[in-house]
Structures are given as structure tokens and as C-alpha cells.
C-alpha positions in Angstrom: -36.3 -84.8 104.7 -38.5 -84.2 102.1 -41.5 -85.9 104.9 -40.2 -83.8 107.6 -39.9 -80.6 106.7 -42.4 -78.1 108.1 -44.0 -75.1 106.1 -47.0 -74.4 108.1 -48.7 -71.2 108.4 -50.6 -70.0 111.3 -53.7 -70.4 109.8 -54.9 -66.5 109.6 -53.1 -66.4 106.6 -55.1 -66.6 103.8 -52.9 -64.8 100.9 -49.5 -65.6 99.9 -47.3 -64.0 97.7 -44.1 -65.3 95.6 -41.7 -63.9 93.6 -38.8 -62.3 92.8 -37.3 -59.3 94.3 -39.8 -56.8 92.6 -42.3 -58.5 94.7 -39.8 -58.9 97.7 -39.5 -55.6 98.1 -43.3 -53.9 97.6 -45.5 -56.3 99.9 -45.4 -55.0 103.3 -46.5 -57.7 105.0 -47.5 -56.0 108.5 -49.6 -53.8 105.9 -51.7 -56.0 103.9 -54.2 -58.4 106.3 -54.1 -61.9 106.4 -51.0 -62.2 103.8 -47.7 -63.6 103.8 -45.1 -62.6 101.5 -43.1 -65.3 100.5 -40.6 -63.8 97.6 -36.9 -64.3 97.3 -34.3 -62.2 95.0 -33.3 -64.1 91.8 -36.0 -66.6 92.0 -37.0 -68.1 89.1 -40.4 -69.8 88.7 -38.5 -73.2 88.1 -37.5 -72.9 92.3 -40.9 -71.3 93.2 -42.7 -74.4 91.9 -41.5 -76.6 94.6 -42.0 -73.9 97.1 -45.4 -72.9 96.3 -46.0 -77.3 96.1 -44.8 -77.3 100.0 -46.8 -74.3 100.9 -49.9 -75.6 99.3 -49.8 -79.1 100.4 -48.5 -78.1 104.3 -51.5 -75.5 104.4 -55.1 -76.3 103.5 -56.6 -73.0 104.6 -55.0 -71.0 101.8 -57.6 -69.2 99.5 -55.6 -67.3 97.2 -51.7 -67.9 95.9 -50.5 -64.4 94.3 -47.2 -64.5 91.9 -45.0 -61.8 90.9 -45.7 -61.5 86.9 -43.2 -59.0 85.2 -41.8 -58.2 82.2 -37.9 -59.5 83.1 -39.2 -62.9 83.9 -40.8 -63.7 80.4 -37.1 -62.7 79.1 -35.0 -65.6 77.2 -32.1 -64.8 79.8 -34.5 -66.1 82.6 -33.9 -69.7 81.9 -30.0 -68.9 83.0 -31.9 -68.2 86.5 -32.6 -71.9 86.4 -29.3 -73.3 86.2 -25.9 -70.5 85.9 -23.9 -71.7 89.0 -25.3 -68.7 91.1 -29.2 -69.5 90.9 -28.3 -73.2 91.1 -26.5 -73.0 93.7 -29.3 -70.5 95.9 -32.3 -72.0 94.7 -31.0 -75.6 94.8 -29.4 -75.3 98.5 -33.4 -74.8 99.3 -35.5 -77.0 97.3 -33.4 -79.7 95.5 -34.4 -82.2 98.4 -38.1 -81.8 96.8 -37.4 -82.3 92.9 -38.5 -85.0 91.3 -36.3 -86.6 88.4 -37.0 -84.3 85.5 -36.1 -81.5 87.3 -32.7 -83.2 88.4 -32.0 -84.3 84.5 -32.5 -80.1 83.4 -30.3 -79.2 85.4 -28.0 -82.2 84.4 -27.9 -81.3 80.8 -28.0 -77.1 81.4 -25.0 -77.5 84.1 -24.0 -81.0 85.5 -20.5 -79.9 87.1 -23.1 -77.2 89.2 -25.3 -79.7 90.1 -23.1 -82.6 91.3 -21.5 -80.1 93.2 -24.9 -78.7 95.0 -26.2 -81.8 95.8 -23.3 -83.6 97.5 -23.6 -79.3 99.9 -27.2 -80.1 100.0 -26.7 -83.5 101.8 -24.7 -82.1 104.1 -27.0 -79.1 105.1 -29.8 -82.0 105.4 -27.5 -83.8 107.6 -27.0 -80.4 109.7 -30.9 -80.1 109.9 -31.4 -84.0 111.2 -28.3 -83.2 113.8 -29.5 -80.4 115.1 -33.8 -81.4 114.6 -34.1 -78.6 112.4 -37.1 -78.9 109.8 -38.7 -75.8 110.0 -38.3 -74.5 105.8 -40.9 -71.3 106.5 -38.3 -69.0 108.2 -35.7 -69.2 105.3 -38.4 -68.8 102.6 -38.4 -65.4 101.6 -40.3 -62.4 103.0 -40.3 -58.4 102.6 -37.6 -56.8 102.2 -37.3 -53.1 103.4 -35.4 -50.9 101.1 -34.5 -47.2 102.3 -35.9 -44.2 101.3 -32.8 -42.8 99.2 -32.5 -44.0 96.0 -29.9 -45.0 92.7 -29.6 -43.2 89.7 -33.1 -43.3 88.2 -31.8 -41.7 84.9 -29.2 -44.0 83.8 -30.1 -43.3 79.9 -26.5 -43.8 78.2 -25.9 -46.9 79.9 -29.5 -48.8 79.2 -29.1 -47.4 75.3 -25.6 -49.6 75.3 -27.7 -52.6 77.0 -31.0 -52.1 74.4 -28.3 -52.6 71.4 -27.5 -56.0 72.7 -30.9 -57.2 73.6 -33.8 -59.1 71.9 -36.9 -58.2 73.4 -38.5 -60.9 71.2 -37.0 -63.8 72.7 -38.9 -65.2 75.7 -38.0 -67.5 78.5 -38.8 -71.4 77.4 -38.1 -73.5 81.0 -39.3 -70.2 83.2 -42.8 -70.3 81.6 -43.1 -73.7 81.7 -42.8 -73.8 85.3 -45.3 -70.8 85.4 -47.8 -73.2 83.8 -47.1 -75.4 86.0 -47.5 -73.1 89.1 -51.2 -72.5 87.4 -51.8 -76.2 86.9 -50.6 -76.8 90.4 -53.1 -74.3 92.3 -56.0 -75.6 90.3 -55.6 -79.2 90.8 -55.0 -78.4 94.5 -58.9 -75.5 94.2 -56.8 -72.8 95.2 -57.6 -69.3 93.7 -54.3 -67.8 91.8 -53.4 -64.6 90.5 -50.4 -62.6 89.1 -49.3 -59.6 90.1 -46.9 -56.9 88.2 -45.2 -54.5 90.9 -44.9 -51.0 89.8 -41.8 -50.2 87.6 -40.1 -46.9 87.4 -41.0 -45.4 83.9 -37.1 -45.7 82.6 -36.6 -49.4 83.7 -35.8 -50.9 80.3 -37.5 -54.4 80.7 -40.8 -52.4 80.2 -39.2 -52.2 76.3 -40.7 -55.8 75.4 -44.1 -54.6 76.8 -46.2 -56.0 73.6 -44.7 -59.5 73.9 -45.1 -59.5 77.7 -49.1 -58.7 77.1 -49.2 -61.3 74.1 -47.8 -64.0 76.3 -50.1 -62.8 78.7 -53.4 -63.0 76.7 -52.7 -66.1 74.8 -50.8 -68.3 77.5 -52.0 -67.1 80.7 -55.8 -65.7 79.7 -57.9 -67.4 82.4 -55.6 -66.2 85.1 -56.5 -62.7 86.7 -53.8 -59.8 86.5 -53.7 -57.2 89.5 -51.5 -55.0 87.3 -49.6 -51.7 89.6 -47.2 -51.3 86.9 -48.5 -48.2 85.7 -49.6 -46.8 89.1 -48.4 -43.2 89.9 -45.6 -43.1 92.1 -43.1 -40.1 92.8 -39.1 -41.2 91.9 -38.8 -40.8 95.7 -40.8 -44.2 96.4 -38.1 -46.3 94.2 -35.1 -47.6 95.3 -33.7 -47.9 91.5 -35.7 -49.0 88.1 -37.3 -52.4 89.0 -37.9 -52.0 92.7 -39.9 -49.7 95.2 -38.4 -48.6 98.6 -40.6 -48.4 101.9 -42.3 -45.3 100.7 -43.9 -47.1 97.6 -43.9 -50.3 99.0 -46.5 -49.0 101.7 -48.7 -47.0 98.9 -49.0 -50.8 97.0 -49.4 -52.9 99.9 -52.6 -50.4 100.8 -54.0 -50.9 97.5 -53.5 -54.8 97.6 -54.5 -54.9 101.2 -57.8 -53.0 99.9 -58.6 -55.4 97.2 -58.1 -58.2 98.8 -60.4 -57.2 101.5 -63.2 -56.1 98.8 -62.8 -59.8 97.0 -60.6 -62.1 95.6 -59.8 -60.7 92.4 -61.7 -63.3 89.4 -61.1 -60.5 86.7 -58.1 -58.0 85.7 -57.3 -54.8 88.0 -55.3 -52.3 85.7 -53.5 -49.5 87.2 
């Protein structure tokens, strides 16, 4: 399966976006020229690494990999997104076939029961693909998610105060950031430019509480990676679906701005809004 998987994108695609739900809801392929959004909700950098590896290998015409880099992705609980039952089941069913021994050992150490179950389930999925001669992975890798304009409550101060009491914003992810490092190295070794992108977040989003830690991680661990930062882009409340995600109105604004940036140049320096 690993040798027969099809990951080919149209040669007109030069820029590909990867990330979790923030990017999934923010960048509309139909607005951005020569661009493909392959972001997927709940995806940690661990699984994104194997996705990017296949895309780069099968698409040598790409010139830029864009990776969502946001406040919640450096938090310590992001490591749970690698091996808890929910995220392991979703991620391994897609990318387990393409993982090496070290990745399997990591999952086995942290959730042996779930990885054994999902290894068996993954084999069933692979058999189904073989029987149906279906080796196209691109259609199930992710994409832009349209969210309607009606938003949920953007002023949830009491609930956020309760959550803040139980969070240590100074603790950062270990495994998730290791795999972000591996993504950067992979792009460098493949001679493909990489840039981080941060999608807008509502001012009330508690994920922004760790901003100082976030910037320290960026400047110390990923100093050489260009950063397109839309976090403080002025958007009205009606452009957010919730505190962390744009609806289609906000996505249209941000997508046009990213399109303008990409049309003018491939970023070599930070671009802050």
C-alpha cells in the first residue's frame, strides 16, 4: 500500500496548506490561486509529518509548504492528540501504513491497546482499497471547511475563567514540537520552502494566554522559518464561527490576503498583521 498510494496534485498547485481546524476553516482554495488546503480537524504535527512526506515525494513541482502554527499547538496537551483513543484512531487509519518503526514504538509506549486495535483495523481498510483498486489518498487528506456565518457565544468569560485555573500555560508539548521540527527538516532536505501561518483567533480565546511562551518557542526553536501571522488581523465578531475558528466571511477576507501575499512573493521574512 505504501508504494501504491496516489498523492498526486495538479501541476497548477504550487502552495499547499497543512494544519488542524484553524487552517481548515480559514483558507478557501477557490479564493487563493495555485493553492490547495489539506488541513484536517484534530490533526497533530505527528500525523501531519507523514502526510507532508507523501505529498512532497509525489509532487516535485511544489514551491511552498504552509503549516499552521498557533498557540494551542505548542501546549503540552497536544501530545495527547498523538496517542489518545480518538486522535490515534483517526490519524492511524490514514497514515499508519506510512509510519516507520520509531513512530509505532512511540504509539505503543503511550497507548498499546489502542494501537494494536487500530493496526488490525488499518489492515482491513488496506484490504478494502486493494479489492476496490482504490489507492487515491488525496481526496481524504483534508480540505477547506465552509462554516456558516451564525456564530456561537463569543463572550464566555465565566467558563474560560474556570478552565484557566486548571491550565499551566508555561508547559509546552514535547512530541508535537519534535515532529514540527521534523517537518521543517523534511522541507529543507527536499529543497522546498516552508512557512508557518497563524490564523486569526478571537480576542477572547484563552489559547492566546500563552502568547509569550508561544513567541519564545517560535523565536528560539524555529527562528529561521518565515511566519505569516494573521492573529491580530482586525475582524468583526460576525466573521468568527467561535473563538478559534473563522466562518466563511472571515475565511474570505483572510484567503484574499494570503492570495495577495503569495502572488507578490514567496515569504522569506515574517509578515505580521
